[in-house]
N, CA, C and O atoms as a GROMACS GRO file, in nm:
protein
  248
    1MET      N    1  -0.141   2.886   0.394
    1MET     CA    2  -0.113   2.726   0.426
    1MET      C    3  -0.190   2.710   0.288
    1MET      O    4  -0.261   2.795   0.235
    2THR      N    5  -0.161   2.584   0.241
    2THR     CA    6  -0.195   2.474   0.094
    2THR      C    7  -0.285   2.386   0.187
    2THR      O    8  -0.230   2.333   0.284
    3ARG      N    9  -0.404   2.368   0.166
    3ARG     CA   10  -0.476   2.250   0.158
    3ARG      C   11  -0.403   2.132   0.086
    3ARG      O   12  -0.375   2.128  -0.034
    4ARG      N   13  -0.378   2.032   0.184
    4ARG     CA   14  -0.417   1.848   0.118
    4ARG      C   15  -0.514   1.801   0.079
    4ARG      O   16  -0.619   1.811   0.143
    5VAL      N   17  -0.507   1.746  -0.023
    5VAL     CA   18  -0.665   1.657  -0.026
    5VAL      C   19  -0.597   1.542  -0.017
    5VAL      O   20  -0.501   1.516  -0.090
    6ILE      N   21  -0.659   1.441   0.103
    6ILE     CA   22  -0.641   1.317   0.119
    6ILE      C   23  -0.730   1.244   0.053
    6ILE      O   24  -0.837   1.299   0.028
    7GLY      N   25  -0.711   1.099   0.004
    7GLY     CA   26  -0.749   1.028  -0.039
    7GLY      C   27  -0.782   0.877   0.046
    7GLY      O   28  -0.684   0.803   0.058
    8ILE      N   29  -0.910   0.831   0.102
    8ILE     CA   30  -0.902   0.699   0.184
    8ILE      C   31  -0.949   0.596   0.120
    8ILE      O   32  -1.068   0.576   0.094
    9LEU      N   33  -0.862   0.531   0.094
    9LEU     CA   34  -0.899   0.399   0.060
    9LEU      C   35  -0.920   0.278   0.173
    9LEU      O   36  -0.819   0.227   0.223
   10GLY      N   37  -1.078   0.227   0.218
   10GLY     CA   38  -1.069   0.179   0.314
   10GLY      C   39  -1.059  -0.034   0.277
   10GLY      O   40  -1.012  -0.074   0.171
   11GLY      N   41  -1.098  -0.107   0.356
   11GLY     CA   42  -1.116  -0.253   0.355
   11GLY      C   43  -1.072  -0.310   0.432
   11GLY      O   44  -0.988  -0.255   0.503
   12SER      N   45  -1.107  -0.442   0.452
   12SER     CA   46  -1.037  -0.570   0.529
   12SER      C   47  -0.897  -0.596   0.498
   12SER      O   48  -0.828  -0.674   0.565
   13PHE      N   49  -0.851  -0.526   0.391
   13PHE     CA   50  -0.701  -0.536   0.324
   13PHE      C   51  -0.684  -0.742   0.373
   13PHE      O   52  -0.600  -0.783   0.453
   14ASN      N   53  -0.751  -0.801   0.324
   14ASN     CA   54  -0.724  -1.001   0.347
   14ASN      C   55  -0.708  -1.073   0.259
   14ASN      O   56  -0.801  -1.121   0.194
   15PRO      N   57  -0.565  -1.100   0.236
   15PRO     CA   58  -0.414  -0.979   0.277
   15PRO      C   59  -0.454  -0.867   0.188
   15PRO      O   60  -0.549  -0.874   0.110
   16VAL      N   61  -0.379  -0.768   0.203
   16VAL     CA   62  -0.354  -0.663   0.124
   16VAL      C   63  -0.309  -0.747  -0.020
   16VAL      O   64  -0.265  -0.861  -0.003
   17HIS      N   65  -0.316  -0.706  -0.130
   17HIS     CA   66  -0.274  -0.715  -0.273
   17HIS      C   67  -0.245  -0.622  -0.345
   17HIS      O   68  -0.265  -0.503  -0.321
   18ASN      N   69  -0.167  -0.698  -0.495
   18ASN     CA   70  -0.163  -0.592  -0.554
   18ASN      C   71  -0.277  -0.506  -0.632
   18ASN      O   72  -0.256  -0.396  -0.684
   19GLY      N   73  -0.398  -0.570  -0.632
   19GLY     CA   74  -0.498  -0.457  -0.684
   19GLY      C   75  -0.542  -0.372  -0.577
   19GLY      O   76  -0.621  -0.277  -0.582
   20HIS      N   77  -0.472  -0.424  -0.471
   20HIS     CA   78  -0.526  -0.270  -0.359
   20HIS      C   79  -0.421  -0.194  -0.363
   20HIS      O   80  -0.438  -0.078  -0.325
   21LEU      N   81  -0.312  -0.226  -0.401
   21LEU     CA   82  -0.209  -0.093  -0.408
   21LEU      C   83  -0.184  -0.058  -0.537
   21LEU      O   84  -0.102   0.034  -0.530
   22MET      N   85  -0.216  -0.087  -0.675
   22MET     CA   86  -0.236  -0.050  -0.779
   22MET      C   87  -0.362   0.065  -0.768
   22MET      O   88  -0.369   0.185  -0.798
   23LEU      N   89  -0.450  -0.023  -0.715
   23LEU     CA   90  -0.593   0.105  -0.725
   23LEU      C   91  -0.527   0.249  -0.646
   23LEU      O   92  -0.535   0.365  -0.687
   24ALA      N   93  -0.459   0.198  -0.521
   24ALA     CA   94  -0.387   0.336  -0.456
   24ALA      C   95  -0.349   0.418  -0.534
   24ALA      O   96  -0.376   0.537  -0.541
   25SER      N   97  -0.252   0.326  -0.623
   25SER     CA   98  -0.144   0.413  -0.739
   25SER      C   99  -0.187   0.485  -0.773
   25SER      O  100  -0.154   0.603  -0.762
   26TYR      N  101  -0.312   0.425  -0.848
   26TYR     CA  102  -0.362   0.508  -1.002
   26TYR      C  103  -0.429   0.628  -0.927
   26TYR      O  104  -0.406   0.745  -0.960
   27ILE      N  105  -0.508   0.597  -0.830
   27ILE     CA  106  -0.580   0.722  -0.790
   27ILE      C  107  -0.489   0.838  -0.725
   27ILE      O  108  -0.504   0.959  -0.744
   28ALA      N  109  -0.404   0.783  -0.655
   28ALA     CA  110  -0.288   0.908  -0.598
   28ALA      C  111  -0.237   0.971  -0.761
   28ALA      O  112  -0.239   1.094  -0.767
   29GLN      N  113  -0.205   0.919  -0.855
   29GLN     CA  114  -0.147   0.955  -0.960
   29GLN      C  115  -0.230   1.018  -1.067
   29GLN      O  116  -0.168   1.083  -1.152
   30PHE      N  117  -0.426   1.005  -1.083
   30PHE     CA  118  -0.424   1.078  -1.148
   30PHE      C  119  -0.548   1.116  -1.092
   30PHE      O  120  -0.625   1.163  -1.176
   31GLY      N  121  -0.593   1.110  -0.976
   31GLY     CA  122  -0.715   1.160  -0.924
   31GLY      C  123  -0.702   1.285  -0.867
   31GLY      O  124  -0.597   1.344  -0.889
   32PRO      N  125  -0.791   1.341  -0.794
   32PRO     CA  126  -0.748   1.493  -0.763
   32PRO      C  127  -0.701   1.486  -0.594
   32PRO      O  128  -0.720   1.580  -0.517
   33VAL      N  129  -0.650   1.385  -0.564
   33VAL     CA  130  -0.575   1.406  -0.418
   33VAL      C  131  -0.446   1.414  -0.422
   33VAL      O  132  -0.395   1.405  -0.534
   34ASP      N  133  -0.354   1.432  -0.300
   34ASP     CA  134  -0.223   1.489  -0.314
   34ASP      C  135  -0.134   1.328  -0.218
   34ASP      O  136  -0.013   1.310  -0.221
   35GLU      N  137  -0.230   1.238  -0.147
   35GLU     CA  138  -0.189   1.111  -0.158
   35GLU      C  139  -0.337   1.038  -0.079
   35GLU      O  140  -0.441   1.083  -0.030
   36VAL      N  141  -0.283   0.911  -0.097
   36VAL     CA  142  -0.358   0.798  -0.032
   36VAL      C  143  -0.351   0.774   0.043
   36VAL      O  144  -0.233   0.740   0.058
   37TRP      N  145  -0.424   0.756   0.160
   37TRP     CA  146  -0.405   0.646   0.283
   37TRP      C  147  -0.472   0.547   0.300
   37TRP      O  148  -0.590   0.575   0.287
   38LEU      N  149  -0.454   0.430   0.326
   38LEU     CA  150  -0.492   0.288   0.317
   38LEU      C  151  -0.585   0.283   0.502
   38LEU      O  152  -0.528   0.320   0.605
   39ASN      N  153  -0.670   0.251   0.499
   39ASN     CA  154  -0.767   0.235   0.610
   39ASN      C  155  -0.833   0.098   0.657
   39ASN      O  156  -0.943   0.061   0.617
   40LEU      N  157  -0.751   0.023   0.748
   40LEU     CA  158  -0.770  -0.098   0.769
   40LEU      C  159  -0.942  -0.081   0.851
   40LEU      O  160  -0.972   0.000   0.938
   41SER      N  161  -1.007  -0.156   0.807
   41SER     CA  162  -1.137  -0.170   0.845
   41SER      C  163  -1.155  -0.342   0.942
   41SER      O  164  -1.117  -0.445   0.886
   42PRO      N  165  -1.205  -0.347   1.060
   42PRO     CA  166  -1.160  -0.464   1.121
   42PRO      C  167  -1.287  -0.573   1.090
   42PRO      O  168  -1.267  -0.690   1.122
   43GLN      N  169  -1.392  -0.543   1.040
   43GLN     CA  170  -1.480  -0.633   0.982
   43GLN      C  171  -1.531  -0.605   0.851
   43GLN      O  172  -1.580  -0.500   0.811
   44ASN      N  173  -1.507  -0.749   0.769
   44ASN     CA  174  -1.568  -0.671   0.630
   44ASN      C  175  -1.677  -0.732   0.615
   44ASN      O  176  -1.658  -0.853   0.609
   45PRO      N  177  -1.842  -0.686   0.600
   45PRO     CA  178  -1.962  -0.691   0.585
   45PRO      C  179  -1.970  -0.874   0.523
   45PRO      O  180  -2.049  -0.957   0.568
   46PHE      N  181  -1.880  -0.896   0.426
   46PHE     CA  182  -1.925  -1.000   0.366
   46PHE      C  183  -1.881  -1.092   0.350
   46PHE      O  184  -1.907  -1.177   0.265
   47LYS      N  185  -1.783  -1.091   0.458
   47LYS     CA  186  -1.725  -1.183   0.551
   47LYS      C  187  -1.743  -1.271   0.655
   47LYS      O  188  -1.767  -1.212   0.760
   48VAL      N  189  -1.741  -1.333   0.660
   48VAL     CA  190  -1.712  -1.399   0.840
   48VAL      C  191  -1.607  -1.378   0.878
   48VAL      O  192  -1.515  -1.374   0.797
   49GLN      N  193  -1.584  -1.356   1.011
   49GLN     CA  194  -1.520  -1.275   1.117
   49GLN      C  195  -1.376  -1.423   1.128
   49GLN      O  196  -1.256  -1.394   1.131
   50SER      N  197  -1.420  -1.543   1.132
   50SER     CA  198  -1.335  -1.633   1.128
   50SER      C  199  -1.230  -1.624   1.003
   50SER      O  200  -1.108  -1.644   1.014
   51GLU      N  201  -1.299  -1.591   0.879
   51GLU     CA  202  -1.218  -1.588   0.801
   51GLU      C  203  -1.114  -1.452   0.788
   51GLU      O  204  -1.023  -1.463   0.706
   52LEU      N  205  -1.122  -1.347   0.852
   52LEU     CA  206  -1.049  -1.348   0.843
   52LEU      C  207  -0.880  -1.332   0.924
   52LEU      O  208  -0.876  -1.380   1.037
   53LEU      N  209  -0.764  -1.275   0.877
   53LEU     CA  210  -0.649  -1.268   0.992
   53LEU      C  211  -0.680  -1.188   1.063
   53LEU      O  212  -0.762  -1.097   1.055
   54ASP      N  213  -0.581  -1.237   1.176
   54ASP     CA  214  -0.604  -1.100   1.299
   54ASP      C  215  -0.554  -0.946   1.241
   54ASP      O  216  -0.462  -0.915   1.165
   55ASP      N  217  -0.628  -0.885   1.294
   55ASP     CA  218  -0.584  -0.719   1.278
   55ASP      C  219  -0.450  -0.668   1.291
   55ASP      O  220  -0.410  -0.571   1.228
   56ARG      N  221  -0.374  -0.739   1.382
   56ARG     CA  222  -0.245  -0.704   1.386
   56ARG      C  223  -0.143  -0.791   1.253
   56ARG      O  224  -0.029  -0.762   1.217
   57HIS      N  225  -0.202  -0.863   1.221
   57HIS     CA  226  -0.119  -0.935   1.105
   57HIS      C  227  -0.213  -0.832   0.955
   57HIS      O  228  -0.138  -0.787   0.868
   58ARG      N  229  -0.303  -0.816   0.946
   58ARG     CA  230  -0.321  -0.719   0.838
   58ARG      C  231  -0.317  -0.578   0.854
   58ARG      O  232  -0.374  -0.506   0.771
   59LEU      N  233  -0.249  -0.525   0.961
   59LEU     CA  234  -0.225  -0.377   0.990
   59LEU      C  235  -0.065  -0.380   0.887
   59LEU      O  236  -0.019  -0.320   0.790
   60ALA      N  237  -0.030  -0.473   0.968
   60ALA     CA  238   0.186  -0.492   0.921
   60ALA      C  239   0.139  -0.505   0.795
   60ALA      O  240   0.175  -0.403   0.737
   61MET      N  241   0.079  -0.572   0.722
   61MET     CA  242   0.095  -0.596   0.575
   61MET      C  243   0.100  -0.463   0.530
   61MET      O  244   0.187  -0.421   0.453
   62LEU      N  245  -0.008  -0.384   0.585
   62LEU     CA  246  -0.035  -0.231   0.539
   62LEU      C  247   0.097  -0.182   0.523
   62LEU      O  248   0.116  -0.066   0.487
   0.00000   0.00000   0.00000
């Protein structure tokens, strides 16, 4: 069985934008990984909770 290498890109993705997608794509193409998973964080330590979209909306965008 071959081991797969998974890269994880985490963030609050408020909202997800082309910069996030370009970074994930670059890592998938040129990094030592087989695939990249985007992991939604419920809270960004640099943002106030009231500034964040609802978790369900941000997850649906991903």
